[in-house]
N, C-alpha and C positions, 0 to 999 in steps of 0.2 A: 249741132256743137260738133267743135273742132278740136282736138286735142294733141293733133302733131300734124305741122307743115314744114314739108321737105322739098327740098330744092335736089334736082338729081342733072349734074353738066348742063346748067343754067346759065346763059351769054345773053347779053342784049345785044340784036344783031348789029346796033350801030358798031359793035367790037369784033364784028365777022372779022377774022383775017391777022387778028391782034396776041390771037394764044399766046405768041413767044416773044412780048413784048408789054411792056408796063401799060398802065394797069393792072390787065387780066393777071401776066403771073406771076402779081405778089399777091391777089385777090386770093381770100380764105373762104370766099362765097361762090364768086365766077367760076365755069369748071371743074366744080367740085361736089359734093354728095354733104351737106348742108341741114340737121334739122333742128328746127323750132317747136319746144314742148312746155306744155303746160304744168306747173305755172311759172316757170321763170321770165327773167328778167334779162333779156339783149340789148347790147349795145354794138350799132353797127360802125364800126368808124371808116371816117373818108374824108379824101382828100374831094376838090368840086371836080364834076368831070368823070368820078370813075362809076357813078351810076346808083347811086343810096337812093333819089326821090323815085328810078327806074324799078329799084328793086322792091319801094311799097309799092308802086302802081299795078306791077307784076304779082303779088301777092292777095292784091284788093282786086285784082281781076279788073282795072280801068285800061290797062293796056296788055299787048298781048306779043308785044313786036321782039321775042325772043327766042331761042333754040332749047333744047332740053326740054326736062321736066319738071313741073313746079306740081304737088299732091298734098292734098287735104285728106290725112288720115288713108293715106295709100290709093288717093282716088284722083287722075290727072284733072285739073282743074281747067282745062280747053273743052272736057266731056259736060262741064256745067252748064245748064242753059241760065235763060234771063233770069225765070223765076226762080232758081237755085241761087245765083247770084244777087239776087233781091234778098230772097231769105235770110243768105249767110250776112248782106251789110244791116240787116236791122238787129240780128240778133247773134252772130259769132264775131263778126270783123268790125272794129272801131278803126277811124283814121282820121288824122290830124296831118293833112297837106303841110308839105314848106308854104304856099301860095295862102295859104288859110283859106282863100273864097268867101268872105265875106261880101255881104249886100249893101253898099256903101250908104242906101240911102234908106237903111233900116235901124232901125234902132241896135244895142248890144242887147238885150232883151228878145227880142223878134226876132234877130239873127238866130239865137238859140232856139225858141220855140217853134222856127220852122222845123227843125228837126225832132223837137221834143215830141210836137202834133202826131209826127208821123209815128215813133217810138209806143209814145203815151208811157216814158220809162219813166220818169221824172216828175214832181210837183215844181209848181210855181213857187213852192218855199223853197226847196231845196234848191232851185237854181240861183234863187235871189243870193241864201245862203252860202252859195259858191262863191258868188260874184265878191258879198264882201268877205270870204274866205279869203279870196284871191286878192281882194284889197282896191275892186273897181266897182264897191256896190251902189257907190254915187254917178256910176256912168251908164247905169239900165236904161235910162230914157235917154241917151246919147247918139246922134247917129257913128254909125263905125269909122266913118271918113272925116267925123270930128274926133276921133281917138287916136293915139299914140299909136305904133307899131306895137310895142310890148303889150300896150292895154289889145289891141287890137288879135295879140297871140294868145292872152289869156282869156279873152269871150273866145277864142275858135278852140281853146282847149276844153272849157266847160260844155259848149255844142258839140266835141265828140265823145264825152262823156252819157252825154244822154241815151243810152241805149246799155240792152245788157252786152255783154262782149265775150268772147275766149279769146282774143289777140285784139290788141291793139296795138297799132302803125301810128307811129309820133318821127314825122319829119324832121330833124332840128327842132324840135317844141320849144329850147328856152334860145333860140339866137339871139333876142334882143332883150332879154330880162338877164338883169342885173344876179349873183351869187344870194341875195335874201330872197327876191323873187323867184328864183331856180327852185329855191329850197321849200318854198309856199306850195308853189305847182307841184313838184315831184312829191307830197305828201300827198294832197288832193288825188294824184293819178295813183300813189300808191292805196292810198284807203280803198278805191273804187276797184282797181285789178283784186284788191284779196276778197271784198266783198263776192267776185266771182271764179277765183280761185284762177284767176286767169294771167295767162302771160302778156308782156309788154316789150316791142320792138323799136327799140328807141335808133334814130341815127344823128351821126353829129360830126360837123369837120373842125372842131373845136372846143365851142361851150357846151357841155354833157350833162345833161339834165341828172340830178343829183339819188339817182334813185339806187338801191340796193340788188345792184349787177350782180347776175350769174355767168355769162360768159359773155364776155367782148370779140369781135370778130372787124378784122381789117379787111375792107372792100378794095 
């Protein structure tokens, strides 16, 4: 379980030497002390190239090219073993990357079930109902490569929810969705986050997910 994520003077390696220049000097995250605590909802607003995807990757542990410290409940994440990360990614950290990372030749259902077989979290009925709720129930057996980008985004969102989590990281989760589908997606995410008493950390370069945001940070 993770109750708090803290960044202390964290800075992407690519920004080293830019401490007195934009985007670093204007950031409310980089080179600051910032805490994300359960069960709040956070919005990280960013312009392109300021490191929003990097932030998600650092917290998820898929990248480590930064200076400073990231802590989970006071423990530096650089001390975590591979086994620790595997456990956290199964039970504590859920992640929706901007690139979605679907397998194009697999169907929408198959893409979701790959993760769900690892976690054993959701029933097939729940997955089908989630697809219906996001209005892509008729696309369950369609290969991902034949879906629109917005439909792929909704499949990836359902896949990210097929696990227990303390923190859900969602990188531009509604960038390809209109206002109506934004609200439908936000409702599903809100329901699942409340189920676990979890926090959501969302990023946006403009189209913001319509969650009840507790705090907004400029990156």
